[in-house]
N, C-alpha and C positions, 0 to 999 in steps of 0.2 A: 503492500500499500502507499511506499515510498517515491511511487513514480512522479507525482508532482511535485517533490520537496527535493529531489535530486536528478540529476543530469545520468542519463545510461550514457559513455562513449564506448562502441564498440570496437574492437582491435582487432587485426588482423595479428596472429600471435607470429603467424611464421615470419612478417614483417612491420615489426612494432614501430611507429616513428620515435624518432632520435627525443621528443618532444617530451615523451612518456617518458623514459628514464632520467630525464634532466626534471623538468617539472615535477613529476608527481611522483616515484618513486625508482629512486634510484637500483634498488635491487631486480625490476625489469620483472619484476615478477606479476599474476594477476591471480585474483581478482586487485582492485586499490579503489579506496575510497577519501576521496579529498572535501573535507567538511571544517567550514568555518578554519580557516587555515590550516591545518592539520592532518595530513594525511597517512593512513593505517594502510599497512599494506598485506599483513599475514593474515590469513583465511579464522582464525580464531580469535586473535582479537579484534577485528572487524568485526564478526559476530554480537561478541561483547559489546561493543562501541557503538553499534547500531541499536542495541538494546536497549543501552542507558542514553542515547541522548535523543532518540525519536520518542512524538507520544506510541501510546499502545500497549497492550499488556504485555509485562515482561514475559520473557520466554524463561525466567529464573526463579525458580519457589521463593516464597519468602523464608522457609523453615533454614535456616542458619547452617544444620549438620548438612541439610541435603544442596546448600552453594558451597559447602568446602566440599562436600562430595565429589561433586562439577567443576571444580579446582583438578581436584584431584585426577580423575576423568582424564583432564586437558593436559595434566600434565605427563599420564602417560603414552597421551596420542604416538608422541613420536615412535615410542617403545613398539607397542602394537603395530604402527605401519612397516617399520623392521623387520619386524619378525616375517608379516606377511609381504615384503620386498622379496627378503633372503630365501620365501619360495618359488619367488618364481625363475632366481637363479640359480636354484638346487634341482634335485631330482629327489626330496621326499618332504612331505607335509609338516613334517614334527613341527618345525615352527609357526604355520599357520594354526596349527593342531595349539600350539601353548595360544597362541594370541587369541582364538576365539573361544578358547575353555576362560581367559580372564573374562571376556566379553560377557558369556554364558555367568558366571559367578560375578560381575558388577549388575547384570540384569538382576541377578538373584536378592540383591543387598535391598532393594526397598519392593513394596506388593503395589506391583503395578507390573502393566504393561510397557512402559518404556522405563528408559535408565534411572529419572528419578523420582520412579510411582507411578500416578495414574494420571501427569499431565506431561507432551510432548514439551520438550524445554533444549535449550541451545546444547545439551550434550547432545541428544539424539539427533539436532541439528549436523553438529560435528562431525559423527561417525558417520550416520548414513550413507551418504555419499560414497564414499570408499567402502563401506560391506559390498553395499550395491554393486559396483564394478566387480570389487573382488569375486564374489558371489559368481558372478556371470564367467570372471575370467577362470577362476579354478574347477569349475567346472567343465569347461571348455576343453582347457590346456592338460587340466590333473583329471579329469573325472571324478573332483573333489566337492561333496556337498557339506558346507559350511554350517548347517543346521543341523545334521547328522548328530544322534544323541545330545544336541542340542534345543532342548524343548524352549527355556526362552528366546534362544536367539531365532528359532522358526517363527515365535508370536511375534516378536517386535518387528521383526522383518513384515509380518502378513501386518 
């Protein structure tokens, strides 16, 4: 619902304009957001910024324990991604097993279908794009079902 508040600037990722790296985001990655003279470019920082700087219902729960767990989940994102990407480069799915077993455990912490309980939150937004892509790739390339033996992950994806 922010299309009236921010201007979307589509970029050709294979041929980004020089002004993007110079003016907007020196790391030259996407996505990024320039707002009130501040540039945010890391996806996880961006979702937190949008949640706290624009009106609408918060995508974080009010509960302090759940907010803390959200930060814990985000701090493990690189490790999660690293384990799955290691599987892509190898001939075993043990690293993917570890990553998705951890996700199954995370989903069991609170009673609900989402990472922080009954409400869809920034935690789900952070993980699901990766999980959806991993599910397709691992199934096609490794004949690996990341939901097998993981009922919470299966329900979460559903």
